[in-house]
DRENVO-728707 format. One record per atom (N, C-alpha, C, CB): residue number from 1; residue in one letter; atom name; y, z negated, x. Coordinates in steps of 0.02 Angstrom, whole numbers, plus 50000, padded with zeros to 5 digits. Each point is the difference from the previous one (the first is absolute). Glycine has a CB too. Layout:
    nr   rest   atom   north      up    east
   NUM      a     CA       Y       Z       X
...
//
This chain:
    nr   rest   atom   north      up    east
     1      m      N   49252   51735   49528
     1      m     CA   50028   49946   50016
     1      m      C   49973   49948   49948
     1      m     CB   50100   50061   50054
     2      y      N   49904   49959   49896
     2      y     CA   49946   49940   49948
     2      y      C   49954   49979   50017
     2      y     CB   50016   50036   49925
     3      n      N   49931   50013   50094
     3      n     CA   49935   49978   50032
     3      n      C   49990   49963   50051
     3      n     CB   49978   50080   49964
     4      q      N   50064   49918   50077
     4      q     CA   50016   49956   50060
     4      q      C   50021   49931   49980
     4      q     CB   50035   50100   50064
     5      l      N   50016   49905   49898
     5      l     CA   50014   49932   49983
     5      l      C   49949   49964   49965
     5      l     CB   50108   50032   49999
     6      n      N   49854   50000   49961
     6      n     CA   49943   49981   49958
     6      n      C   49945   49972   50047
     6      n     CB   50027   50091   49910
     7      c      N   49953   49930   50140
     7      c     CA   49954   49998   50043
     7      c      C   50031   49928   50052
     7      c     CB   49960   50153   49982
     8      i      N   50096   49853   50031
     8      i     CA   50035   49927   50043
     8      i      C   49991   49946   49948
     8      i     CB   50104   50058   50076
     9      f      N   49916   49945   49849
     9      f     CA   49994   49955   49961
     9      f      C   49926   49970   49980
     9      f     CB   50107   50053   49972
    10      k      N   49844   50003   50050
    10      k     CA   49935   49971   49978
    10      k      C   49968   49970   50060
    10      k     CB   49985   50083   49906
    11      k      N   50052   49923   50139
    11      k     CA   49981   49956   50061
    11      k      C   50024   49933   49993
    11      k     CB   50003   50092   50074
    12      i      N   50047   49890   49905
    12      i     CA   50033   49942   50005
    12      i      C   49969   49961   49942
    12      i     CB   50110   50048   50056
    13      k      N   49847   49896   49969
    13      k     CA   49969   49952   49956
    13      k      C   50032   49941   49985
    13      k     CB   49911   50042   50037
    14      f      N   50103   49939   49895
    14      f     CA   50058   49946   49966
    14      f      C   49944   49948   50020
    14      f     CB   50086   50059   49881
    15      t      N   49913   49902   50177
    15      t     CA   49985   49935   50014
    15      t      C   50035   49962   49989
    15      t     CB   49953   50025   50059
    16      k      N   50022   49910   49947
    16      k     CA   50037   49931   50002
    16      k      C   50055   50003   50043
    16      k     CB   49903   49940   49980
    17      m      N   50078   50077   50080
    17      m     CA   50057   50011   50060
    17      m      C   50048   50047   49987
    17      m     CB   49924   49977   50079
    18      l      N   50059   50074   49895
    18      l     CA   50069   50047   49956
    18      l      C   50028   49964   49963
    18      l     CB   49958   50098   49988
    19      f      N   50016   49862   49976
    19      f     CA   50045   49967   49935
    19      f      C   50050   49951   50049
    19      f     CB   49893   49995   49882
    20      v      N   50061   49960   50176
    20      v     CA   50043   49956   50020
    20      v      C   50074   50035   50027
    20      v     CB   49889   49925   50025
    21      e      N   50096   50123   50014
    21      e     CA   50046   50030   50038
    21      e      C   50057   50039   49955
    21      e     CB   49904   50006   50091
    22      l      N   50080   50019   49841
    22      l     CA   50035   50002   49942
    22      l      C   50046   49954   49978
    22      l     CB   49918   50051   49982
    23      i      N   50060   49891   50010
    23      i     CA   50026   49939   49971
    23      i      C   50048   49975   50055
    23      i     CB   49894   49971   49925
    24      t      N   50089   50031   50144
    24      t     CA   50038   49976   50061
    24      t      C   50066   50047   49991
    24      t     CB   49888   49964   50089
    25      g      N   50107   50102   49920
    25      g     CA   50065   50046   49981
    25      g      C   50029   49991   49957
    25      g     CB   49967   50066   50034
    26      i      N   50018   49921   49902
    26      i     CA   50007   49994   49936
    26      i      C   50070   49948   50004
    26      i     CB   49858   50026   49958
    27      i      N   50116   49933   50070
    27      i     CA   50034   49914   49998
    27      i      C   50054   50006   50061
    27      i     CB   49874   49917   49961
    28      l      N   50116   50121   50080
    28      l     CA   50050   49993   50049
    28      l      C   50052   50058   49981
    28      l     CB   49918   49948   50096
    29      i      N   50081   50109   49871
    29      i     CA   50030   50039   49955
    29      i      C   50050   49957   49952
    29      i     CB   49896   50080   50010
    30      i      N   50056   49861   49953
    30      i     CA   50048   49959   49958
    30      i      C   50048   49970   50028
    30      i     CB   49925   49984   49940
    31      c      N   50050   49972   50127
    31      c     CA   50042   49958   50028
    31      c      C   50061   50050   50021
    31      c     CB   49903   49910   50039
    32      g      N   50099   50139   49983
    32      g     CA   50051   50052   50034
    32      g      C   50050   50000   49932
    32      g     CB   49913   50089   50093
    33      f      N   50059   49915   49865
    33      f     CA   50047   50006   49931
    33      f      C   50041   49941   49978
    33      f     CB   49913   50074   49958
    34      l      N   50038   49876   50058
    34      l     CA   50035   49954   49970
    34      l      C   50061   49959   50059
    34      l     CB   49881   49991   49909
    35      v      N   50105   50016   50165
    35      v     CA   50032   49986   50040
    35      v      C   50069   50041   49990
    35      v     CB   49893   49965   50063
    36      k      N   50106   50099   49926
    36      k     CA   50060   50033   49980
    36      k      C   50037   49966   49943
    36      k     CB   49946   50102   50038
    37      i      N   50036   49883   49912
    37      i     CA   50023   49980   49934
    37      i      C   50023   49922   50023
    37      i     CB   49912   50085   49912
    38      n      N   50061   49873   50112
    38      n     CA   49995   49935   50011
    38      n      C   50007   49979   50090
    38      n     CB   49922   50001   49873
    39      p      N   50131   49992   50144
    39      p     CA   50000   50015   50079
    39      p      C   49988   49910   50024
    39      p     CB   50105   50137   50011
    40      n      N   49898   49829   49932
    40      n     CA   49980   49924   50014
    40      n      C   49929   49986   50027
    40      n     CB   50076   49974   49905
    41      l      N   49890   50091   50070
    41      l     CA   49928   49977   50039
    41      l      C   49977   50026   50065
    41      l     CB   49965   49992   49894
    42      i      N   50078   50021   50141
    42      i     CA   50000   50020   50068
    42      i      C   49994   49924   50035
    42      i     CB   50077   50124   49985
    43      a      N   49883   49860   50049
    43      a     CA   49990   49923   50028
    43      a      C   50057   49993   50041
    43      a     CB   49872   49991   50006
    44      g      N   50161   49942   49977
    44      g     CA   50058   49969   50040
    44      g      C   50050   50013   49963
    44      g     CB   49964   50010   50107
    45      y      N   50046   50052   49855
    45      y     CA   50067   50015   49973
    45      y      C   50019   49958   49949
    45      y     CB   49986   50108   50025
    46      n      N   49966   49864   49934
    46      n     CA   50010   49947   49929
    46      n      C   50031   49938   50046
    46      n     CB   49879   50035   49901
    47      s      N   50101   49925   50145
    47      s     CA   50022   49946   50039
    47      s      C   50051   49997   50030
    47      s     CB   49916   49988   50007
    48      m      N   50115   50083   49999
    48      m     CA   50068   50009   50053
    48      m      C   50051   49953   49949
    48      m     CB   49984   50149   50068
    49      s      N   50058   49827   49974
    49      s     CA   50068   50005   49970
    49      s      C   50045   50043   49987
    49      s     CB   49985   49931   50036
    50      d      N   50065   50054   49911
    50      d     CA   50041   50062   49980
    50      d      C   50044   50031   50066
    50      d     CB   50011   49945   49870
    51      d      N   49996   50011   50173
    51      d     CA   50043   50026   50061
    51      d      C   49954   50050   50034
    51      d     CB   50071   49888   50022
    52      e      N   49859   50081   49990
    52      e     CA   49966   50049   50034
    52      e      C   49977   50054   49954
    52      e     CB   49968   49919   50082
    53      k      N   50033   50083   49871
    53      k     CA   49973   50063   49952
    53      k      C   50063   50053   50008
    53      k     CB   49924   49922   49898
    54      k      N   50134   50057   50098
    54      k     CA   50051   50043   50011
    54      k      C   50005   50043   50068
    54      k     CB   50050   49919   49924
    55      k      N   49928   50055   50118
    55      k     CA   49983   50027   50070
    55      k      C   49947   50054   49997
    55      k     CB   50028   49888   50049
    56      i      N   49934   50112   49908
    56      i     CA   49947   50051   50000
    56      i      C   50006   50062   49945
    56      i     CB   49929   49900   50043
    57      d      N   50072   50161   49985
    57      d     CA   49988   50058   49952
    57      d      C   49934   50000   49962
    57      d     CB   50069   50064   50075
    58      i      N   49938   49902   49887
    58      i     CA   49924   49994   49960
    58      i      C   49981   50060   49946
    58      i     CB   50019   49865   50007
    59      t      N   50019   50176   50014
    59      t     CA   49992   50070   49950
    59      t      C   49972   50044   50042
    59      t     CB   50098   49993   49927
    60      k      N   49906   50010   50137
    60      k     CA   49961   50046   50047
    60      k      C   49931   49965   50025
    60      k     CB   50116   50053   50040
    61      i      N   49885   49874   49952
    61      i     CA   49941   49968   50020
    61      i      C   49957   50000   49944
    61      i     CB   50054   49932   50080
    62      s      N   49963   50074   49872
    62      s     CA   49959   50003   49932
    62      s      C   49969   50070   49991
    62      s     CB   50079   49915   49944
    63      l      N   49974   50138   50070
    63      l     CA   49989   50063   50012
    63      l      C   49937   50023   50040
    63      l     CB   50118   49997   49990
    64      f      N   49885   49972   50073
    64      f     CA   49955   50006   50040
    64      f      C   49934   49974   49980
    64      f     CB   50088   50003   50072
    65      m      N   49914   49947   49913
    65      m     CA   49928   49970   49974
    65      m      C   49967   50035   49944
    65      m     CB   50041   49893   50030
    66      y      N   50000   50128   49934
    66      y     CA   49980   50043   49949
    66      y      C   49982   50060   50018
    66      y     CB   50062   49947   49938
    67      k      N   49951   50085   50110
    67      k     CA   49985   50056   50022
    67      k      C   49933   49988   50039
    67      k     CB   50124   50041   49998
    68      g      N   49874   49900   50046
    68      g     CA   49941   49973   50042
    68      g      C   49940   49999   49951
    68      g     CB   50076   49922   50081
    69      l      N   49932   50020   49880
    69      l     CA   49955   49980   49954
    69      l      C   49958   50060   49951
    69      l     CB   50082   49894   50008
    70      i      N   49962   50163   49972
    70      i     CA   49968   50058   49966
    70      i      C   49960   50036   50038
    70      i     CB   50084   50009   49936
    71      t      N   49945   49992   50131
    71      t     CA   49975   50062   50053
    71      t      C   49934   49973   50022
    71      t     CB   50121   50042   50052
    72      t      N   49869   49883   49951
    72      t     CA   49932   49977   50023
    72      t      C   49946   49998   49940
    72      t     CB   50062   49928   50091
    73      g      N   49973   50060   49853
    73      g     CA   49953   49998   49948
    73      g      C   49972   50081   49993
    73      g     CB   50066   49887   49937
    74      v      N   49976   50155   50065
    74      v     CA   49964   50083   49982
    74      v      C   49962   50013   50070
    74      v     CB   50108   50064   49912
    75      v      N   49912   49915   50141
    75      v     CA   49950   50025   50046
    75      v      C   49941   49960   50001
    75      v     CB   50083   50046   50065
    76      i      N   49918   49874   49899
    76      i     CA   49937   49981   49997
    76      i      C   49954   50026   49960
    76      i     CB   50045   49921   50031
    77      i      N   49984   50119   49915
    77      i     CA   49964   50035   49945
    77      i      C   49970   50058   50027
    77      i     CB   50074   49961   49914
    78      f      N   49970   50075   50132
    78      f     CA   49979   50055   50021
    78      f      C   49939   49994   50048
    78      f     CB   50114   50040   49978
    79      i      N   49898   49916   50047
    79      i     CA   49947   49984   50063
    79      i      C   49932   49981   49967
    79      i     CB   50094   49950   50086
    80      g      N   49908   50010   49865
    80      g     CA   49952   49980   49959
    80      g      C   49960   50059   49966
    80      g     CB   50069   49898   49986
    81      i      N   49965   50150   49985
    81      i     CA   49975   50071   49970
    81      i      C   49970   50039   50055
    81      i     CB   50092   50006   49913
    82      f      N   49947   50002   50164
    82      f     CA   49969   50038   50041
    82      f      C   49930   49959   50031
    82      f     CB   50123   50063   50021
    83      l      N   49881   49868   49988
    83      l     CA   49940   49970   50025
    83      l      C   49935   50007   49949
    83      l     CB   50082   49917   50064
    84      g      N   49941   50092   49870
    84      g     CA   49940   50004   49945
    84      g      C   49972   50060   50004
    84      g     CB   50048   49932   49921
    85      t      N   49967   50123   50124
    85      t     CA   49967   50054   50008
    85      t      C   49961   49996   50042
    85      t     CB   50068   50051   49965
    86      f      N   49918   49901   50087
    86      f     CA   49954   49996   50053
    86      f      C   49957   49959   49973
    86      f     CB   50068   50020   50091
    87      n      N   49885   49948   49950
    87      n     CA   49944   49951   49985
    87      n      C   50001   49938   50044
    87      n     CB   49931   50096   49964
    88      l      N   50135   49886   50047
    88      l     CA   50019   49935   50041
    88      l      C   49981   49930   49968
    88      l     CB   50097   50069   50042
    89      k      N   49874   49901   49994
    89      k     CA   49991   49921   49979
    89      k      C   50070   49966   49967
    89      k     CB   49909   49988   50106
    90      d      N   50063   49966   49845
    90      d     CA   50068   49973   49969
    90      d      C   50037   49953   50049
    90      d     CB   49950   50006   49882
    91      q      N   50019   49977   50164
    91      q     CA   50021   49957   50059
    91      q      C   50056   50042   50043
    91      q     CB   49875   49939   50006
    92      y      N   50104   50117   50011
    92      y     CA   50047   50041   50033
    92      y      C   50085   50009   49933
    92      y     CB   49859   50078   50088
    93      r      N   50109   49938   49869
    93      r     CA   50062   50003   49957
    93      r      C   50040   49954   49994
    93      r     CB   49951   50058   49950
    94      i      N   50016   49900   50046
    94      i     CA   50038   49915   49986
    94      i      C   50045   49998   50045
    94      i     CB   49907   49928   49965
    95      m      N   50063   50069   50095
    95      m     CA   50043   49993   50080
    95      m      C   50039   50057   49994
    95      m     CB   49912   49948   50086
    96      i      N   50092   50118   49907
    96      i     CA   50062   50048   49983
    96      i      C   50043   49972   49972
    96      i     CB   49948   50083   49990
    97      t      N   50033   49904   49936
    97      t     CA   50057   49975   49943
    97      t      C   50021   49947   50035
    97      t     CB   49954   50030   49885
    98      v      N   50052   49914   50150
    98      v     CA   50009   49930   50004
    98      v      C   50052   50024   50072
    98      v     CB   49866   49918   49936
    99      m      N   50121   50112   50105
    99      m     CA   50029   50034   50056
    99      m      C   50067   50032   49979
    99      m     CB   49884   50021   50049
   100      i      N   50117   50024   49904
   100      i     CA   50052   50041   49982
   100      i      C   50054   49948   49970
   100      i     CB   49920   50109   49980
   101      t      N   50051   49851   49955
   101      t     CA   50036   49952   49983
   101      t      C   50025   49964   50030
   101      t     CB   49959   50012   49944
   102      t      N   50016   49959   50097
   102      t     CA   50039   49917   50056
   102      t      C   50046   50058   50049
   102      t     CB   49866   49871   50027
   103      l      N   50121   50192   50008
   103      l     CA   50043   50020   50037
   103      l      C   50066   50030   49966
   103      l     CB   49901   50010   50074
   104      s      N   50092   50008   49862
   104      s     CA   50045   50033   49961
   104      s      C   50056   49951   49995
   104      s     CB   49916   50070   49938
   105      v      N   50048   49866   50028
   105      v     CA   50049   49945   49965
   105      v      C   50032   49968   50073
   105      v     CB   49919   49963   49871
   106      i      N   50052   50028   50185
   106      i     CA   50028   49975   50058
   106      i      C   50054   50049   50013
   106      i     CB   49895   49942   50045
   107      y      N   50099   50114   49961
   107      y     CA   50055   50056   50017
   107      y      C   50061   49983   49952
   107      y     CB   49911   50100   50032
   108      i      N   50066   49916   49914
   108      i     CA   50058   49998   49945
   108      i      C   50042   49915   50011
   108      i     CB   49914   50094   49896
   109      t      N   50045   49870   50110
   109      t     CA   50038   49920   50005
   109      t      C   50038   50001   50082
   109      t     CB   49887   49920   49913
   110      i      N   50087   50108   50127
   110      i     CA   50039   49991   50081
   110      i      C   50078   50053   49988
   110      i     CB   49854   49993   50098
   111      y      N   50121   50070   49859
   111      y     CA   50058   50047   50002
   111      y      C   50029   49980   49937
   111      y     CB   49954   50101   50070
   112      s      N   50037   49860   49890
   112      s     CA   50052   49980   49952
   112      s      C   50047   49968   50038
   112      s     CB   49931   49990   49906
   113      t      N   50038   49945   50122
   113      t     CA   50048   49952   50033
   113      t      C   50041   50026   50060
   113      t     CB   49920   49915   49964
   114      k      N   50057   50140   50062
   114      k     CA   50050   50039   50044
   114      k      C   50066   50024   49974
   114      k     CB   49901   50035   50050
   115      k      N   50086   49992   49888
   115      k     CA   50047   50028   49944
   115      k      C   50051   49961   49985
   115      k     CB   49919   50051   49953
   116      s      N   50072   49889   50044
   116      s     CA   50050   49949   49970
   116      s      C   50054   49986   50050
   116      s     CB   49909   49945   49929
//
């Protein structure tokens, strides 16, 4: 088992692209924790009036966005490590990372507004 893991880690080249994917994942994970701690960071919530804020269950929305952002960050990190084992061009890795990030953020935004 150890030899198999050692072989896999030798295939992963720590390139600039893997560094970018790790940083992107870490930023999304940090944003997830920040949204959970401070729900005012959610777009549009800070500018609502007090009456509108009372109508919204912000704990559910912030918890959903927390889980969604952390999941997206972890997926991007794992996809970056997985793609690091193959010799893909950086352009394809960038496209995959941007697509995952964009689709995840769109899904989180749409689904969180339906929960309110």
